[in-house]
VOPAGU-2260 file (C-alpha; in pm, 1 decimal, decimal comma):
REM VOPAGU-2260
SITE   aa  ch    i         X         Y         Z
SITE  UNK   A    0  -16945,8  -26864,0   -2688,0
SITE  UNK   A    1  -16899,3  -26942,2   -3052,1
SITE  UNK   A    2  -17049,9  -26832,5   -3382,9
SITE  UNK   A    3  -17108,1  -26481,7   -3253,6
SITE  UNK   A    4  -17123,3  -26357,0   -3611,4
SITE  UNK   A    5  -17441,2  -26564,0   -3640,4
SITE  UNK   A    6  -17556,2  -26557,2   -3275,9
SITE  UNK   A    7  -17910,7  -26543,5   -3148,4
SITE  UNK   A    8  -17922,9  -26259,6   -2895,5
SITE  UNK   A    9  -18153,0  -26455,8   -2664,6
SITE  UNK   A   10  -17903,8  -26743,1   -2633,6
SITE  UNK   A   11  -17617,2  -26504,1   -2564,5
SITE  UNK   A   12  -17814,9  -26336,2   -2284,4
SITE  UNK   A   13  -17904,1  -26677,5   -2144,2
SITE  UNK   A   14  -17536,8  -26780,4   -2136,8
SITE  UNK   A   15  -17443,3  -26452,6   -1965,6
SITE  UNK   A   16  -17718,2  -26502,2   -1707,4
SITE  UNK   A   17  -17594,5  -26855,8   -1639,2
SITE  UNK   A   18  -17235,1  -26752,1   -1569,3
SITE  UNK   A   19  -17350,1  -26464,9   -1347,2
SITE  UNK   A   20  -17505,0  -26708,8   -1099,9
SITE  UNK   A   21  -17343,7  -26715,2    -759,4
SITE  UNK   A   22  -17193,5  -27064,7    -783,6
SITE  UNK   A   23  -17020,8  -26985,3   -1115,6
SITE  UNK   A   24  -16918,7  -26625,5   -1042,2
SITE  UNK   A   25  -16555,4  -26561,9   -1150,6
SITE  UNK   A   26  -16495,0  -26929,1   -1232,4
SITE  UNK   A   27  -16618,2  -26932,2   -1591,7
SITE  UNK   A   28  -16457,1  -26707,3   -1848,1
SITE  UNK   A   29  -16658,3  -26628,5   -2158,1
SITE  UNK   A   30  -16474,7  -26557,5   -2481,3
SITE  UNK   A   31  -16704,1  -26458,5   -2766,2
SITE  UNK   A   32  -16559,4  -26593,4   -3092,2
SITE  UNK   A   33  -16625,3  -26635,3   -3460,5
SITE  UNK   A   34  -16420,0  -26891,4   -3647,9
SITE  UNK   A   35  -16561,0  -26778,5   -3983,1
SITE  UNK   A   36  -16442,0  -26422,4   -3927,0
SITE  UNK   A   37  -16131,9  -26522,8   -3723,0
SITE  UNK   A   38  -16235,7  -26307,3   -3427,1
SITE  UNK   A   39  -16106,5  -26379,5   -3074,6
SITE  UNK   A   40  -15983,8  -26727,8   -3170,7
SITE  UNK   A   41  -15635,8  -26662,9   -3030,4
SITE  UNK   A   42  -15789,9  -26514,3   -2716,2
SITE  UNK   A   43  -15988,7  -26832,6   -2652,4
SITE  UNK   A   44  -15674,4  -27045,2   -2669,3
SITE  UNK   A   45  -15477,1  -26801,1   -2452,2
SITE  UNK   A   46  -15746,0  -26816,3   -2183,3
SITE  UNK   A   47  -15745,5  -27195,7   -2206,6
SITE  UNK   A   48  -15365,7  -27204,3   -2167,0
SITE  UNK   A   49  -15388,0  -26976,0   -1863,8
SITE  UNK   A   50  -15650,8  -27201,8   -1707,7
SITE  UNK   A   51  -15435,0  -27509,5   -1769,3
SITE  UNK   A   52  -15127,2  -27336,6   -1622,4
SITE  UNK   A   53  -15342,4  -27213,7   -1332,4
SITE  UNK   A   54  -15203,3  -26865,8   -1385,0
SITE  UNK   A   55  -15338,7  -26615,0   -1135,7
SITE  UNK   A   56  -15293,8  -26326,5   -1375,7
SITE  UNK   A   57  -15552,2  -26346,5   -1654,0
SITE  UNK   A   58  -15536,5  -26147,8   -1973,5
SITE  UNK   A   59  -15830,6  -25921,4   -2045,5
SITE  UNK   A   60  -16075,8  -26073,5   -2291,4
SITE  UNK   A   61  -16179,9  -25824,9   -2557,6
SITE  UNK   A   62  -16557,2  -25817,1   -2619,1
SITE  UNK   A   63  -16672,1  -25956,0   -2951,8
SITE  UNK   A   64  -16797,4  -25622,9   -3087,0
SITE  UNK   A   65  -16462,3  -25451,2   -3024,0
SITE  UNK   A   66  -16265,8  -25745,0   -3164,1
SITE  UNK   A   67  -16490,6  -25756,2   -3472,2
SITE  UNK   A   68  -16443,5  -25382,5   -3529,3
SITE  UNK   A   69  -16064,2  -25413,6   -3492,4
SITE  UNK   A   70  -16059,0  -25711,5   -3729,9
SITE  UNK   A   71  -16266,5  -25523,4   -3988,6
SITE  UNK   A   72  -16030,9  -25224,3   -3964,9
SITE  UNK   A   73  -15732,8  -25455,9   -4012,3
SITE  UNK   A   74  -15889,4  -25620,4   -4318,2
SITE  UNK   A   75  -15991,8  -25285,5   -4468,2
SITE  UNK   A   76  -15644,7  -25138,6   -4415,9
SITE  UNK   A   77  -15482,1  -25443,2   -4574,6
SITE  UNK   A   78  -15717,1  -25428,1   -4873,3
SITE  UNK   A   79  -15651,7  -25056,9   -4925,2
SITE  UNK   A   80  -15275,0  -25111,0   -4900,5
SITE  UNK   A   81  -15281,0  -25385,8   -5161,9
SITE  UNK   A   82  -15503,8  -25184,4   -5395,1
SITE  UNK   A   83  -15263,9  -24890,9   -5367,7
SITE  UNK   A   84  -14968,6  -25122,9   -5436,7
SITE  UNK   A   85  -15139,5  -25276,7   -5740,3
SITE  UNK   A   86  -15234,8  -24934,2   -5880,1
SITE  UNK   A   87  -14874,0  -24824,8   -5841,5
SITE  UNK   A   88  -14707,5  -25129,4   -6000,2
SITE  UNK   A   89  -14964,3  -25263,4   -6248,0
SITE  UNK   A   90  -15045,5  -25001,1   -6510,6
SITE  UNK   A   91  -15091,6  -25217,3   -6821,5
SITE  UNK   A   92  -15416,7  -25408,7   -6868,6
SITE  UNK   A   93  -15221,9  -25685,2   -7045,6
SITE  UNK   A   94  -15023,0  -25767,2   -6730,2
SITE  UNK   A   95  -15020,1  -26133,2   -6629,0
SITE  UNK   A   96  -15087,8  -26260,3   -6278,3
SITE  UNK   A   97  -14778,3  -26483,0   -6278,1
SITE  UNK   A   98  -14542,7  -26193,2   -6346,7
SITE  UNK   A   99  -14726,1  -25940,7   -6130,3
SITE  UNK   A  100  -14747,5  -26175,7   -5831,3
SITE  UNK   A  101  -14370,2  -26229,0   -5841,1
SITE  UNK   A  102  -14312,9  -25855,2   -5857,5
SITE  UNK   A  103  -14567,1  -25774,8   -5584,7
SITE  UNK   A  104  -14461,8  -26072,3   -5370,1
SITE  UNK   A  105  -14157,0  -25879,5   -5253,9
SITE  UNK   A  106  -14376,5  -25620,5   -5079,4
SITE  UNK   A  107  -14501,2  -25660,2   -4724,0
SITE  UNK   A  108  -14850,2  -25532,3   -4814,8
SITE  UNK   A  109  -14892,7  -25817,0   -5063,6
SITE  UNK   A  110  -14769,9  -26080,1   -4817,0
SITE  UNK   A  111  -14995,0  -25945,1   -4542,7
SITE  UNK   A  112  -15301,4  -25951,5   -4769,3
SITE  UNK   A  113  -15228,1  -26310,1   -4875,7
SITE  UNK   A  114  -15198,6  -26413,3   -4508,4
SITE  UNK   A  115  -15532,6  -26252,3   -4422,8
SITE  UNK   A  116  -15741,3  -26335,2   -4731,2
SITE  UNK   A  117  -15558,5  -26606,5   -4923,6
SITE  UNK   A  118  -15413,5  -26620,2   -5271,8
SITE  UNK   A  119  -15753,0  -26658,2   -5444,7
SITE  UNK   A  120  -15884,3  -26330,5   -5302,0
SITE  UNK   A  121  -15556,0  -26163,0   -5393,9
SITE  UNK   A  122  -15587,1  -26284,9   -5751,5
SITE  UNK   A  123  -15951,3  -26166,1   -5766,0
SITE  UNK   A  124  -15841,6  -25818,0   -5657,7
SITE  UNK   A  125  -15571,5  -25821,7   -5926,9
SITE  UNK   A  126  -15821,9  -25931,0   -6194,5
SITE  UNK   A  127  -16064,2  -25659,2   -6086,9
SITE  UNK   A  128  -15785,7  -25402,2   -6129,7
SITE  UNK   A  129  -15695,7  -25541,4   -6474,2
SITE  UNK   A  130  -16061,8  -25524,4   -6580,0
SITE  UNK   A  131  -16079,7  -25163,0   -6463,1
SITE  UNK   A  132  -15765,4  -25077,1   -6661,7
SITE  UNK   A  133  -15907,2  -25245,3   -6972,4
SITE  UNK   A  134  -16241,9  -25066,0   -6933,4
SITE  UNK   A  135  -16059,8  -24733,6   -6901,5
SITE  UNK   A  136  -15855,6  -24813,0   -7214,4
SITE  UNK   A  137  -16168,5  -24900,2   -7414,1
SITE  UNK   A  138  -16348,2  -24587,0   -7289,1
SITE  UNK   A  139  -16049,3  -24373,4   -7390,0
SITE  UNK   A  140  -16048,0  -24529,9   -7737,7
SITE  UNK   A  141  -16422,6  -24476,4   -7781,6
SITE  UNK   A  142  -16391,2  -24114,8   -7669,2
SITE  UNK   A  143  -16113,3  -24062,3   -7923,8
SITE  UNK   A  144  -16335,9  -24199,3   -8201,4
SITE  UNK   A  145  -16626,8  -23983,2   -8088,6
SITE  UNK   A  146  -16401,5  -23676,6   -8090,7
SITE  UNK   A  147  -16299,2  -23753,2   -8452,3
SITE  UNK   A  148  -16656,2  -23823,7   -8569,7
SITE  UNK   A  149  -16759,3  -23463,4   -8655,3
SITE  UNK   A  150  -16447,3  -23414,9   -8869,5
SITE  UNK   A  151  -16502,8  -23744,5   -9052,0
SITE  UNK   A  152  -16868,7  -23665,6   -9115,7
SITE  UNK   A  153  -16769,4  -23324,1   -9248,8
SITE  UNK   A  154  -16520,5  -23488,6   -9487,1
SITE  UNK   A  155  -16777,4  -23741,1   -9610,8
SITE  UNK   A  156  -17058,6  -23490,6   -9654,2
SITE  UNK   A  157  -16911,4  -23139,6   -9668,9
SITE  UNK   A  158  -17234,0  -22977,0   -9782,7
SITE  UNK   A  159  -17487,6  -23135,4   -9548,1
SITE  UNK   A  160  -17671,6  -22804,2   -9520,2
SITE  UNK   A  161  -17725,5  -22789,8   -9899,2
SITE  UNK   A  162  -17860,0  -23146,6   -9904,0
SITE  UNK   A  163  -18121,3  -23063,5   -9642,9
SITE  UNK   A  164  -18254,7  -22766,4   -9842,1
């Protein structure tokens, strides 16, 4: 079956009921896939190759839910690895993508993330990190000004208490 990320449960049950009929028993192999999420795509082609080769030994087809969970874990781990790598190597909010991508491109975590998500998603993650660094820099500057404010006010108006009375 296909589009299992968007599947109607009734249609899936109907397909399962159809292949469980006596005349189709053990002759139809169902591989639940999602091309959008890249889940079980390789498995579908492996099963097809085994059918073409008439191989007696069939590889076990992983259910969609397990494959989706494994894929999500893989994507999450790759994202976390790249974020850690970016935090380690990019510490200046003025860093440029062209220079940083060359520097990070030597690391396996970066290459793996690009393979899984593409260069656009990688650049978005980099920009998000740069924005966070800039926001932290601005917040630090503002906090410094706020810390100096009482002293400056005291210098401008040293006798505020006498003015009030």
